[in-house]
C-alpha positions as CSV (number, residue, x, y, z in Angstrom):
1,X,-7.6,4.4,-45.9
2,X,-5.3,1.6,-45.1
3,X,-3.8,1.4,-41.7
4,X,-0.8,-1.0,-41.6
5,X,0.7,-0.2,-38.2
6,X,-0.8,-0.3,-34.6
7,X,0.8,3.0,-33.7
8,X,-0.8,4.7,-36.7
9,X,-4.1,3.1,-35.7
10,X,-4.0,4.5,-32.2
11,X,-2.9,7.9,-33.4
12,X,-5.7,8.0,-35.9
13,X,-8.3,7.1,-33.3
14,X,-6.9,9.5,-30.7
15,X,-7.0,12.3,-33.2
16,X,-10.7,11.7,-33.4
17,X,-11.2,11.8,-29.6
18,X,-12.4,8.2,-29.8
19,X,-13.0,5.8,-26.9
20,X,-11.9,2.4,-28.1
21,X,-10.9,-1.0,-26.8
22,X,-11.5,-4.7,-27.1
23,X,-12.3,-7.5,-24.7
24,X,-13.0,-11.2,-24.6
25,X,-15.3,-13.0,-22.2
26,X,-16.6,-16.6,-22.1
27,X,-19.1,-16.1,-25.0
28,X,-17.9,-13.2,-27.2
29,X,-14.9,-11.2,-28.4
30,X,-15.8,-7.5,-28.9
31,X,-14.1,-4.7,-30.6
32,X,-15.6,-1.3,-30.1
33,X,-15.1,2.4,-31.0
34,X,-17.1,5.3,-29.7
35,X,-16.8,8.6,-31.6
36,X,-18.5,11.9,-32.4
37,X,-21.1,11.6,-35.2
38,X,-18.8,13.4,-37.6
39,X,-16.3,10.6,-37.4
40,X,-18.8,7.7,-37.4
41,X,-18.1,6.5,-41.0
42,X,-14.4,6.7,-40.5
43,X,-14.6,4.7,-37.2
44,X,-16.7,2.0,-38.9
45,X,-14.2,1.7,-41.7
46,X,-11.3,1.3,-39.2
47,X,-13.2,-1.3,-37.2
48,X,-14.0,-3.3,-40.3
49,X,-10.5,-3.2,-41.5
50,X,-9.1,-4.3,-38.1
51,X,-11.3,-7.3,-38.0
52,X,-11.0,-8.4,-41.6
53,X,-7.6,-7.3,-42.9
54,X,-5.2,-7.8,-40.0
55,X,-1.6,-8.8,-40.9
56,X,-0.4,-10.9,-37.9
57,X,3.2,-10.1,-38.7
58,X,5.5,-12.5,-36.7
59,X,7.4,-9.7,-35.0
60,X,4.2,-8.0,-33.9
61,X,2.7,-11.3,-32.6
62,X,5.9,-12.0,-30.6
63,X,5.7,-8.5,-29.1
64,X,2.0,-8.8,-28.2
65,X,2.5,-12.2,-26.5
66,X,4.7,-10.5,-23.9
67,X,2.1,-7.9,-23.4
68,X,-0.6,-10.6,-22.8
69,X,1.7,-12.4,-20.4
70,X,2.1,-9.2,-18.3
71,X,-1.7,-8.8,-18.3
72,X,-2.0,-12.4,-16.9
73,X,0.6,-11.6,-14.3
74,X,-1.3,-8.5,-13.2
75,X,-4.5,-10.5,-12.8
76,X,-2.8,-13.2,-10.8
77,X,-1.1,-10.6,-8.6
78,X,-4.5,-9.2,-7.7
79,X,-6.2,-11.8,-5.3
80,X,-9.6,-10.1,-5.6
81,X,-9.6,-10.7,-9.4
82,X,-7.8,-14.0,-9.4
83,X,-10.2,-15.6,-6.9
84,X,-12.9,-15.3,-9.5
85,X,-10.9,-17.1,-12.1
86,X,-10.2,-19.9,-9.6
87,X,-13.8,-20.1,-8.7
88,X,-14.8,-20.4,-12.4
89,X,-12.4,-23.3,-12.8
90,X,-14.3,-25.2,-10.2
91,X,-17.9,-24.2,-10.7
92,X,-17.5,-24.8,-14.5
93,X,-15.3,-27.8,-14.1
94,X,-15.4,-30.0,-17.2
95,X,-16.4,-27.1,-19.5
96,X,-14.4,-24.6,-21.5
97,X,-16.0,-22.0,-19.2
98,X,-13.8,-23.3,-16.5
99,X,-10.6,-22.3,-18.5
100,X,-8.8,-19.0,-18.1
101,X,-9.9,-16.6,-20.8
102,X,-6.4,-15.3,-21.2
103,X,-4.8,-18.8,-21.0
104,X,-1.6,-19.5,-19.2
105,X,1.8,-18.0,-19.8
106,X,2.9,-21.2,-21.6
107,X,-0.2,-21.4,-23.8
108,X,0.3,-17.7,-24.8
109,X,4.0,-18.1,-25.6
110,X,3.4,-21.2,-27.6
111,X,1.2,-19.4,-30.1
112,X,2.9,-18.3,-33.4
113,X,1.7,-16.0,-36.1
114,X,0.7,-18.9,-38.5
115,X,-1.4,-20.5,-35.8
116,X,-3.1,-17.2,-34.9
117,X,-3.8,-16.4,-38.5
118,X,-5.3,-19.9,-39.1
119,X,-7.7,-19.3,-36.2
120,X,-8.6,-15.9,-37.5
121,X,-9.3,-17.2,-41.0
122,X,-11.5,-20.1,-39.6
123,X,-13.4,-18.2,-37.0
124,X,-13.7,-14.5,-38.1
125,X,-16.3,-15.3,-40.7
126,X,-19.7,-13.6,-41.3
127,X,-21.8,-16.3,-39.7
128,X,-19.9,-15.8,-36.5
129,X,-20.1,-11.9,-36.5
130,X,-22.5,-9.2,-35.6
131,X,-22.1,-5.5,-36.0
132,X,-24.0,-3.4,-33.5
133,X,-24.3,0.3,-33.9
134,X,-26.1,2.7,-31.5
135,X,-26.3,6.5,-32.1
136,X,-27.6,9.2,-34.4
137,X,-26.9,7.6,-37.7
138,X,-28.7,7.1,-41.0
139,X,-29.4,3.3,-41.1
140,X,-29.6,3.0,-44.9
141,X,-26.3,4.8,-45.4
142,X,-24.7,2.6,-42.8
143,X,-25.9,-0.6,-44.5
144,X,-24.5,0.6,-47.8
145,X,-21.1,1.4,-46.4
146,X,-20.9,-1.9,-44.6
147,X,-21.8,-3.8,-47.7
148,X,-18.9,-2.1,-49.5
149,X,-16.5,-2.6,-46.6
150,X,-13.8,-5.4,-46.5
151,X,-15.7,-7.2,-43.8
152,X,-18.3,-8.4,-46.3
153,X,-15.6,-9.7,-48.7
154,X,-12.7,-10.8,-46.7
155,X,-14.8,-12.6,-44.1
156,X,-17.4,-14.0,-46.5
157,X,-15.7,-17.3,-46.7
158,X,-16.1,-20.8,-45.3
159,X,-14.9,-21.5,-41.8
160,X,-15.9,-23.0,-38.5
161,X,-19.3,-21.8,-37.2
162,X,-19.2,-21.4,-33.5
163,X,-21.3,-23.6,-31.3
164,X,-21.8,-23.2,-27.6
165,X,-21.2,-25.9,-25.1
166,X,-23.9,-28.1,-23.7
167,X,-25.0,-27.6,-20.1
168,X,-22.8,-29.3,-17.5
169,X,-24.1,-32.3,-15.7
170,X,-25.3,-31.6,-12.2
171,X,-22.6,-31.3,-9.6
172,X,-23.1,-34.0,-6.9
173,X,-19.8,-34.1,-5.1
174,X,-17.9,-31.5,-3.1
175,X,-15.0,-29.9,-4.8
176,X,-11.8,-28.8,-3.2
177,X,-8.9,-26.8,-4.5
178,X,-6.2,-25.3,-2.3
179,X,-3.7,-22.6,-3.1
180,X,-1.6,-20.7,-0.6
181,X,0.0,-17.4,-1.3
182,X,2.6,-15.5,0.8
183,X,2.4,-11.9,1.8
184,X,-1.3,-11.3,1.9
185,X,-3.2,-9.9,4.8
186,X,-6.8,-10.5,3.7
187,X,-8.8,-13.6,3.0
188,X,-10.6,-13.4,-0.4
189,X,-13.8,-15.4,-0.2
190,X,-16.1,-16.4,-3.1
191,X,-19.0,-18.7,-2.3
192,X,-21.5,-19.9,-4.8
193,X,-23.0,-22.5,-7.1
194,X,-23.8,-23.1,-10.8
195,X,-27.1,-21.9,-12.2
196,X,-29.0,-22.1,-15.5
197,X,-27.9,-20.0,-18.5
198,X,-29.0,-16.8,-20.3
199,X,-32.2,-18.2,-21.7
200,X,-33.7,-19.6,-18.5
201,X,-36.7,-17.7,-17.1
202,X,-35.1,-17.8,-13.7
203,X,-32.5,-15.2,-14.8
204,X,-34.7,-12.3,-13.7
205,X,-35.2,-13.8,-10.3
206,X,-31.4,-14.3,-10.0
207,X,-30.9,-10.6,-10.6
208,X,-33.3,-9.8,-7.7
209,X,-31.6,-12.4,-5.5
210,X,-28.2,-10.8,-6.2
211,X,-29.5,-7.4,-5.2
212,X,-31.1,-8.6,-2.0
213,X,-28.1,-10.6,-0.9
214,X,-25.2,-8.4,-2.0
215,X,-26.0,-6.1,-4.9
216,X,-25.7,-2.7,-3.1
217,X,-24.8,-1.0,0.1
218,X,-28.2,-1.7,1.7
219,X,-28.0,-5.5,0.9
220,X,-28.0,-8.2,3.5
221,X,-24.4,-9.2,3.2
222,X,-23.2,-5.6,3.1
223,X,-25.1,-4.8,6.3
224,X,-23.9,-7.9,8.2
225,X,-20.3,-8.1,7.1
226,X,-19.6,-4.4,7.0
227,X,-22.0,-2.6,9.3
228,X,-22.6,-5.2,12.0
229,X,-19.3,-7.1,12.2
230,X,-16.8,-4.8,10.5
231,X,-15.2,-7.7,8.6
232,X,-15.2,-6.5,5.0
233,X,-14.8,-3.3,2.9
234,X,-16.9,-4.1,-0.1
235,X,-18.8,-7.4,-0.1
236,X,-21.0,-8.2,-3.1
237,X,-23.0,-10.8,-4.8
238,X,-22.6,-11.5,-8.5
239,X,-24.5,-13.4,-11.2
240,X,-22.6,-14.4,-14.4
241,X,-24.8,-15.9,-17.0
242,X,-23.6,-17.4,-20.3
243,X,-25.3,-19.2,-23.2
244,X,-25.9,-22.6,-21.5
245,X,-24.8,-22.1,-17.9
246,X,-24.0,-19.6,-15.2
247,X,-23.0,-19.0,-11.6
248,X,-24.3,-17.1,-8.5
249,X,-21.8,-16.2,-5.9
250,X,-20.9,-14.0,-3.0
251,X,-17.4,-12.5,-3.0
252,X,-15.4,-10.3,-0.7
253,X,-12.1,-9.6,1.0
254,X,-12.5,-10.3,4.7
255,X,-10.6,-10.4,7.9
256,X,-9.7,-14.0,8.1
257,X,-8.1,-14.2,11.5
258,X,-11.2,-16.0,12.9
259,X,-12.3,-18.0,9.9
260,X,-13.7,-21.4,10.7
261,X,-14.0,-20.4,14.4
262,X,-17.9,-20.2,14.2
263,X,-17.6,-17.1,16.4
264,X,-20.3,-14.4,16.1
265,X,-18.8,-12.0,18.6
266,X,-19.4,-8.5,17.3
267,X,-16.6,-6.9,19.4
268,X,-13.2,-6.2,18.0
269,X,-13.8,-8.0,14.7
270,X,-13.7,-11.4,16.2
271,X,-16.5,-13.0,14.1
272,X,-16.0,-15.8,11.6
273,X,-16.9,-14.4,8.2
274,X,-18.4,-17.8,7.1
275,X,-20.6,-17.9,10.2
276,X,-21.9,-14.5,9.1
277,X,-22.3,-15.1,5.4
278,X,-23.9,-18.6,5.3
279,X,-27.0,-17.9,7.4
280,X,-27.7,-14.9,5.2
281,X,-27.2,-17.0,2.1
282,X,-29.6,-19.7,3.1
283,X,-32.2,-17.4,4.7
284,X,-32.7,-16.1,1.2
285,X,-33.2,-19.7,0.0
286,X,-35.5,-20.8,2.8
287,X,-37.6,-17.9,3.9
288,X,-40.1,-15.6,2.2
289,X,-38.6,-12.2,1.2
290,X,-40.5,-9.3,2.7
291,X,-42.6,-7.4,0.1
292,X,-40.9,-4.1,0.8
293,X,-37.4,-5.6,0.3
294,X,-38.4,-7.3,-2.9
295,X,-39.9,-4.0,-4.1
296,X,-36.7,-2.2,-3.3
297,X,-34.7,-4.7,-5.3
298,X,-36.9,-4.4,-8.3
299,X,-36.6,-0.7,-8.3
300,X,-32.9,-0.9,-8.0
301,X,-32.6,-3.3,-11.0
302,X,-35.0,-1.2,-13.1
303,X,-33.1,2.0,-12.2
304,X,-29.8,0.4,-13.1
305,X,-30.8,-0.8,-16.5
306,X,-32.5,2.5,-17.4
307,X,-29.3,4.5,-16.4
308,X,-27.2,2.1,-18.4
309,X,-29.3,2.7,-21.5
310,X,-28.3,6.4,-21.4
311,X,-24.9,5.2,-22.7
312,X,-25.1,4.4,-26.4
313,X,-22.1,2.0,-26.1
314,X,-24.0,0.0,-23.5
315,X,-27.1,-0.1,-25.8
316,X,-24.9,-1.5,-28.6
317,X,-23.5,-4.1,-26.3
318,X,-26.9,-5.0,-24.8
319,X,-28.7,-5.6,-28.1
320,X,-25.7,-6.9,-29.9
321,X,-25.1,-9.7,-27.5
322,X,-28.8,-10.7,-27.7
323,X,-28.6,-11.0,-31.4
324,X,-25.2,-12.7,-31.5
325,X,-26.2,-15.4,-29.0
326,X,-29.5,-16.0,-30.9
327,X,-31.5,-15.0,-27.8
328,X,-35.0,-13.5,-27.9
329,X,-34.6,-9.8,-28.2
330,X,-35.9,-8.2,-25.0
331,X,-36.4,-4.5,-25.2
332,X,-35.6,-2.6,-22.0
333,X,-39.3,-2.2,-21.5
334,X,-39.8,-6.0,-21.7
335,X,-36.9,-6.6,-19.4
336,X,-38.5,-4.3,-16.8
337,X,-41.8,-6.1,-17.2
338,X,-40.2,-9.4,-16.4
339,X,-38.4,-7.9,-13.4
340,X,-41.7,-6.6,-12.1
341,X,-43.2,-10.1,-12.3
342,X,-40.1,-11.7,-10.8
343,X,-40.1,-13.7,-7.5
344,X,-36.8,-14.9,-6.1
345,X,-38.4,-18.3,-5.7
346,X,-38.0,-18.7,-9.4
347,X,-34.3,-18.8,-9.1
348,X,-34.4,-21.9,-7.0
349,X,-34.7,-25.4,-8.5
350,X,-38.4,-26.2,-7.7
351,X,-40.4,-29.3,-7.7
352,X,-40.1,-30.9,-4.2
353,X,-41.8,-34.3,-4.3
354,X,-45.2,-34.3,-2.6
355,X,-44.1,-36.9,-0.1
356,X,-40.9,-35.0,1.0
357,X,-40.5,-32.6,3.8
358,X,-39.7,-29.3,2.0
359,X,-37.6,-28.2,5.0
360,X,-35.2,-31.2,4.3
361,X,-34.9,-30.7,0.6
362,X,-32.7,-28.1,-1.0
363,X,-32.4,-27.2,-4.7
364,X,-29.4,-25.0,-5.6
365,X,-27.8,-24.8,-9.0
366,X,-29.5,-27.9,-10.3
367,X,-28.4,-30.1,-7.3
368,X,-31.2,-31.7,-5.3
369,X,-30.2,-33.0,-1.9
370,X,-32.2,-34.4,1.0
371,X,-30.6,-33.2,4.2
372,X,-30.4,-36.0,6.8
373,X,-28.8,-34.1,9.6
374,X,-28.7,-30.4,10.4
375,X,-25.3,-28.8,10.1
376,X,-24.2,-26.5,12.9
377,X,-24.4,-23.5,10.6
378,X,-27.2,-24.6,8.3
379,X,-28.6,-27.9,7.0
380,X,-27.9,-27.0,3.3
381,X,-24.3,-26.1,3.8
382,X,-22.9,-29.0,1.8
383,X,-24.4,-27.6,-1.3
384,X,-22.4,-24.4,-1.4
385,X,-19.1,-23.8,-3.1
386,X,-16.6,-21.7,-1.3
387,X,-13.5,-20.2,-2.7
388,X,-11.2,-18.5,-0.2
389,X,-7.8,-16.9,-0.9
390,X,-6.0,-16.7,2.4
391,X,-2.6,-15.9,3.8
392,X,-0.3,-18.9,4.4
393,X,-0.4,-18.7,8.2
394,X,-4.1,-19.2,8.3
395,X,-4.2,-22.3,6.1
396,X,-3.1,-24.8,8.7
397,X,-6.2,-24.2,10.8
398,X,-8.8,-24.9,8.1
399,X,-11.1,-27.8,8.9
400,X,-12.2,-28.3,5.3
401,X,-13.7,-31.7,5.7
402,X,-15.7,-30.6,8.8
403,X,-17.5,-28.0,6.8
404,X,-17.8,-30.1,3.6
405,X,-18.2,-27.2,1.3
406,X,-18.1,-27.7,-2.4
407,X,-15.1,-25.7,-3.3
408,X,-12.4,-24.3,-1.0
409,X,-9.4,-22.5,-2.2
410,X,-6.7,-20.8,-0.2
411,X,-4.1,-18.5,-1.7
């Protein structure tokens, strides 16, 4: 079967009742199809043909460029999504991880079919690829069919073997980036710092810290911002880990009418969101987590991963990414064991010198700072990065230098 047109491709997959898509993140590009067992071989054939025998016709490339531009515009018209791209540009400053995955409108429109085809020939080669299959299939038959597929002939050529970027040097200076956007009512806040990458042992503790701080509806940030002060609809914490680096952050849309006021009045939504978030953030860093809270976080992480593994597409993604990035292959059982052993302290940067007062030394995201004077909100405030997307009329009142946060963005 040879599919030479995108409309025929989609009609073929739809006639199989397939779930199919593709995505690109900072580490991988993935093409995936999920079908009934009876269509499995056909789906594999289609997937291999897509990856190894695409045509890149000039008229199709020109049409697709316009589609990608509209996708970029949709992202940038959504402040809650765009703030994360802006945050990445600062927390990963100096690394390709800080670049927009989709590029800019100009960079997309400047691509032509020959340039795209050249990239495909150089990068879509067997050493850079991994095929991950999960489901009720005969493995030997699968291997035989793959060996006869075009992916093992068309991509078995010389090219450029992908290498991942080296870890960034430690961030030592505050970073500031300001963007103002009209016609928005909410302040989008993202506050965080760089972390180690996927292979660091502290990644398990980071997952627990994420849950405790903002991973679910009983988390600390959720309770304070939503339940106590009524300042946000859906606050959360996130951990994004890549091959050599990562980030830990809090993000939320908040009522920004009192931002930077340092007000903690619980009446009529008058509190300053930063004055609510920052003490929670640093209490996690400075104080021992109660055993019952840590236990609840572990159970939440374990339950989530076990429920995810009921989806065979998620299984294929989980193990496929481990193999593709040359990471030790952790079974789900091994992952749960590590979570059980985890302590949030592992997510900090340890090793305070013996002659230093530990209350004056802060380690976050690889940055070690001795705090000389206590800040009005917290002594470790200068270490944090803050990204805030805010309406124009609130921007004039921001005392950015006074709070000396790492990253501050208003849109």
